[in-house]
N, C-alpha and C positions, 0 to 999 in steps of 0.2 A: 504494500500500500504506500502511495506517495505522500509527500508532505501536505499538510493543510495549508491554506493561504496564510494563516497566522504564523505558522512555523517558517514557511518559505520567505515571507516578506520581513519578518522579524530578523532573520539571519541576514538578509540583504541590507537592511538598515543598520544593524549593529556592526556589520563588517565593512560598511561603506563600499559595497561590492560594485556599484555602478560608477565609482571613481569620478566624482564631480564635486564642485563646491557645494552642491545640493545633494543630500542623501537620496533624493528622488531621481537623480540621474541628470545627465547633461541636457536633456530635453526640457528640464524644468527651471533652468536659470533664466533670469530676466531677458538676457540677450536673445535667447532661443524662443521666447514666448511673446515678444512685443507685438508682432503682427497678429498672432492668435488672440491675444487679449484685447486688442483694438477691435477686431471683428466681433469677438464674443460680447463685449460691452455694447456695441451697436445692436447686435442681435437681441440681447436681453431688453434693451430700451425699446426696440421696435415691437416687442411682445408685451410690454408693460409688466415685466416680471417682478413679482413682489417677494418670492421665496425661491431659494436655490438649495439643491442637494448636490454636493460635489464629492463624487465617489473616487477614492484614491487621492485624497487631498494632499497626501505626502507631508513634507516638512514645511509647506507653505512658503518656501523661498521666493517664488515668483507670484503666487496667488495674492499675497498681501498687497501687491501693487495694483490689483485689478479694480479696487474700489467698490467692494460689495457692501459698503457702509449703509446704504439706503435700502437694503433688502434683508429679509430674514434668512440667514445663512447657516446651513448645517454641513460641516465637513465630515466625511466618512473615511475611516481608514481601519485596517485590520490589525495594526500593531498597537497593543495597549499602552506601552510606555510613551510612544509617540503622541497618541491622543491625549494622554494626561499632560504632557508638556505643552501641547498646543492650547489646551484649555487654560493653563496657567499663564501663558504668554499672550494669547490673543483673544480669549473668550470674553464675551460681554453679554448684555441682555439680548442682543440680536444676532449673536454669533456664538455657535457652540460646535464642539467636535465630539463625535460618538464613535465607539469601537464596534463595528459590525463587519461581518463577512458577507459582502454583497452578492456572492454567488450562492449563499445559503439562507441569509437572513432577509426578512422583508424590509425594504427601505422605507423611510418616512416619505409621505407624499409632499409634493411641492409643485410650483409652477414650472420650474426648469430643472432638469437633470443635466449635470455636467460630468462626463467621465472621460478623462484624457490619459492616454498611454497606460491603460490598465488591462483591457481585454487582450492585448497583444502578448501579455504574460500569463494568460490562463489557458488551460487545456480546452479542447474543442467542446466537450460536453458542458463545461461551465459557461462558455460563451453562448451556446444554444440556450441554456437555462436562463441566462440573464435577459434574454428577449422578453420574457414574461414580466420583468420589472417595469417596463416602459409605460404600461397602462396606468401607473400611479402618478404620472406627470402629464402636464399639458404639452410640454416641449422637451426635447432631449437633444443634446449635442454630444456626439460620440466621436472621439478623436483617437486615431491610431496611426502607426507607420504603415502606409500602404506599399512602400518600397524602400529598400535600403541597398545602397551601393557601397561596397567596401573596397578600398584601393590600397594596395601595398606599394611602398616606395623603396627605391634603392638610390641612395645619394641624392635625394630630392626629386628623382624622376619616377613617375608612376610606371610600374612594370606589370601590374596584374590587377584586374578588377573582377568582382563577382557580385551577383545580386542574391539576397536572401530569398528563399522560396516562401511564398505566401501560403497561409491557411493549412500548414501542416500541424500535426498534433505535437504537443509539448507537455512536459511536467509543469506543475504549478510553480510560477516564478521564473520559468524559462523565457525564451524569446523567439518569435518569428513575426514576420510582417503579416498584416491582417487586412483582408479586403472583404468587408461584410456584405457587399453587393454581389459577390461571386460565390460559386459553389464552395463548400456545402451549405452556406448561409442563405444567400439571395434575399436579403432583407428589404431590398427595394427602396433605399433611402436616397434623398437628394444630397448632393455635395454642396456644402455651404462655403467651404474654403479649402484650398490646398496650399501648403507652404513647405519650404525646405529648411532643414536644420543641418548645418555642417559641423562636424566634429573632427577637424583636421589638426594635426600636431605640427606646427610650423618649425619646431626645432628638431623634429624626429626625422633626421636625414640619414640615419644609419640603415644598414641592410635589414629588411623585414619590418621597418616602421610602417604604420598603417593609419588610415583615417576613414571616415565614413560620411555619407550624405544620406539623410533620412527624408523621404517625401511623406509628409503628414497629410492626412485627410480628415476634415471635420464633416461628419454626416449628420443630417438633421432629420429628426422624427417629430411629427405633430399629431397629438391625440385626435384632433378634430377629423382628420382625414386618413390617419394611419401613417402615411408617408407623404412628404411634400413632393 
C-alpha cells in the first residue's frame, strides 16, 4: 500500500524536496505566479466572488500577494504542522486554514475553488474522484502543468531535450504532467489561461546540468452550465 497524501506531502515539506525558496516548489514563488495571479484576480472580480477555497494552499509564499482580503478565504492543505503555522501567521476573522485530505474529505462549499499544481501529484484514481468535489462550488479554476520540457546542458549548450509524458499513473506525491481534457479524463473544461514557468540554472554550465520549462494551464469549470 502506498503513502497517504499526508505522509507523502509531509515528507516533501519537511525535507524541502522541491528545492525552492518556497517549500511549495519553484512554481509557487512570486516571480512564477505574477501572470497567474493577475488573471485569477480579474476572474474572481468578474464573478463577484465572495468566498474562496484554495486546495493545496502550501506555505502561502506567493498567495499572500494575491489580495484575498475582501473575500472569505479558506486555505486547505494536508500537512498538519503547516496548517497550524499558517493559522498562527496569517489567520484572521476572514481567513482560516484547515487540514483536510481533498481526495478523501468533503471540502467546504464556496463561490470559487482554486486548486493549483496539486492534481499533477496525485494518482489517477484520486484525480477521477476529485471531479465529484466540483459541485460544491459555483466556479473552479484548476491549474496544472500540461507540458514540461527538460533540457540538459553541456558547457552552457543544450544537448538533449525531452518532454514528460502526460496522464500516466503515479504514486501519491509523484509527478507527471496532466491534461484533464484528454483521455482518460475528458472533463471538457475551457482554458482560461496558459503561461510558462522557466526553471533554468544560469550558473549550471557543467556537464549534465539541466533546466526545465513548464507550460501551465488554468481550466475553468462553472456550476451553472457544467463547463464553460
